[in-house]
C-alpha positions in Angstrom: 81.9 162.6 165.0 84.5 162.2 162.9 84.3 160.0 160.0 86.6 161.5 157.4 90.2 162.2 157.5 92.4 164.0 154.9 96.0 163.5 155.8 99.4 165.3 154.5 102.0 162.8 154.1 105.3 164.1 154.6 106.1 165.0 158.5 102.8 163.4 159.5 103.1 159.6 158.1 106.4 159.6 156.7 109.6 160.8 158.4 111.0 162.2 155.6 112.7 165.6 156.7 116.0 164.5 156.7 115.7 163.2 153.2 113.9 166.3 151.7 116.8 168.2 153.4 119.4 166.6 151.7 117.6 167.0 148.3 117.1 170.8 149.0 121.0 171.1 150.0 121.6 169.4 146.5 119.4 171.8 144.8 121.2 174.8 146.6 124.5 173.4 145.5 123.1 173.8 141.9 122.3 177.4 142.1 125.5 178.3 144.2 123.4 178.9 147.2 125.2 178.5 150.6 124.2 175.4 152.7 122.0 175.9 155.9 121.8 173.5 158.9 118.9 171.0 159.2 117.9 173.0 162.3 117.8 176.6 160.4 116.2 174.9 157.4 113.4 173.4 159.5 112.7 176.3 161.3 112.3 178.6 158.3 110.2 176.0 156.4 107.1 177.2 154.5 104.3 175.7 152.0 103.4 175.7 149.2 107.1 174.4 148.7 107.9 177.0 145.9 107.6 179.6 148.8 110.5 177.7 150.6 112.4 177.3 147.4 112.1 180.9 146.2 113.0 181.8 149.6 116.6 181.0 149.2 116.6 180.9 145.3 113.9 183.6 143.9 114.8 183.2 140.1 113.6 179.5 140.4 110.5 178.4 138.4 108.2 175.8 139.7 108.8 173.6 136.3 112.7 173.9 136.8 112.1 173.0 140.7 110.0 169.9 140.2 112.4 168.3 137.4 115.6 169.0 139.4 114.0 168.0 142.7 112.7 164.9 141.3 116.5 163.9 140.1 118.4 164.9 143.2 115.9 162.8 145.3 116.0 159.6 143.4 120.0 159.9 144.0 119.3 160.8 147.8 117.2 158.0 148.5 119.3 155.8 146.9 121.5 156.2 150.0 118.8 156.1 152.7 114.9 156.2 152.6 112.0 157.7 154.1 110.5 156.0 157.3 107.0 155.6 158.7 106.5 157.3 162.2 106.9 154.8 165.1 103.3 153.0 165.6 101.6 155.1 163.0 101.0 152.1 160.8 99.1 150.6 164.0 96.7 154.0 164.4 96.0 154.0 160.8 94.8 150.2 160.8 92.7 150.9 164.0 91.2 154.0 162.0 90.4 151.7 158.9 89.2 149.1 161.4 86.7 151.8 162.6 85.7 152.3 159.1 86.9 156.0 159.0 87.5 157.2 155.4 91.1 157.9 154.8 92.6 160.5 152.1 96.1 161.5 151.2 96.7 165.0 150.0 100.3 165.7 149.7 102.8 167.4 147.5 105.5 164.4 147.7 106.4 162.9 144.2 103.6 160.6 143.0 105.6 157.5 142.4 107.5 157.8 145.4 104.6 158.1 147.5 103.0 155.4 146.0 106.3 153.1 146.7 106.6 154.2 150.1 103.0 153.5 150.8 103.4 149.4 149.8 106.8 149.6 151.5 105.1 150.8 154.7 102.3 148.3 154.2 99.6 150.6 154.1 97.9 149.3 150.9 94.3 149.7 150.5 94.0 151.9 153.5 93.2 155.3 151.4 90.3 155.8 149.8 92.0 158.4 147.5 95.6 159.4 147.2 96.5 162.6 145.7 100.2 163.6 144.9 102.2 166.3 143.5 100.0 169.0 145.0 101.6 172.5 145.3 98.8 174.2 146.9 96.7 172.1 148.9 93.7 174.8 149.3 92.6 174.5 145.9 91.7 170.6 145.9 89.9 170.0 149.4 86.6 171.0 147.9 86.9 168.5 145.2 88.2 166.0 147.5 84.9 166.6 149.6 82.6 166.7 146.9 84.0 163.6 145.1 84.0 161.4 148.0 80.4 162.9 149.4 82.1 163.9 152.8 80.2 166.3 155.2 82.9 168.9 156.0 81.5 168.9 159.7 82.6 165.0 159.8 85.9 165.6 158.0 89.4 166.7 159.4 92.4 167.8 157.7 95.9 166.6 159.4 98.9 168.1 158.7 102.3 169.6 160.1 102.4 173.0 158.6 100.2 176.2 158.8 99.4 175.8 154.8 97.7 172.4 155.7 95.6 174.1 158.2 95.0 177.1 156.3 93.7 174.7 153.4 91.4 172.8 155.7 89.9 176.0 156.9 89.3 177.2 153.5 87.8 174.0 152.8 85.2 174.3 156.0 87.0 171.1 157.5 88.1 170.5 161.2 91.8 171.0 161.2 94.4 169.3 163.3 98.4 169.9 163.4 100.9 167.3 164.6 103.8 168.6 166.6 106.3 165.8 165.2 106.6 167.1 161.4 108.0 170.0 159.7 107.0 173.0 161.6 107.3 173.7 165.2 104.5 174.1 167.8 104.5 177.5 168.3 104.4 178.5 164.4 101.4 175.6 164.0 99.8 177.6 166.8 99.6 180.9 164.9 97.2 179.2 162.1 94.8 178.4 165.3 93.8 174.7 164.2 90.9 173.0 166.2 93.4 170.7 167.7 97.2 170.6 168.4 98.2 166.8 168.4 101.2 165.8 170.3 101.2 162.0 169.8 99.2 159.3 168.4 97.3 158.7 171.7 95.9 162.0 171.3 95.0 161.5 167.3 93.5 158.3 168.3 91.2 159.8 171.0 90.0 162.4 168.7 89.2 160.3 165.8 87.8 157.4 168.0 86.8 159.0 170.9 
């Protein structure tokens, strides 16, 4: 029985890939890198995010990437904002009603993640929120220990191979959603315990 969910944010709960894409294209422009199509960028997406950045801008340090990304992101969301995936809020409320513990582990900028949680009406649903995480594998054990979770009762739900690998490293169950940043075939290569195509499948796995 699953009693605890560790969620990635972007691409799982928040539909923010177009915003991230536009932000990254702004970063490309600053370094004279040729813009790529959204489809190509999504197909080549890698995590942790510096793997993705350095694929296009090898000389870019994490410190500089983080600083520039934050400035450009602020400009981008002044024009359009991320949205919550349709019906996701209802699913999270059902998990909350069933007393499932929910945690966020995300690379997203903390102030914007917290703002989006409030905007989406998800206040007080999450037991713990971890933002600005570069390598998610490094903090899974800490999340489990702090919250006294049993690994066999815990699942990490993400949309990239990185989340699946992080969950496996932490000894928890893993699930990959197909509506996020990486395509299903790529997700399958990391051998998650579950591939989830829609919220009905997700609820069946968690609630039975």
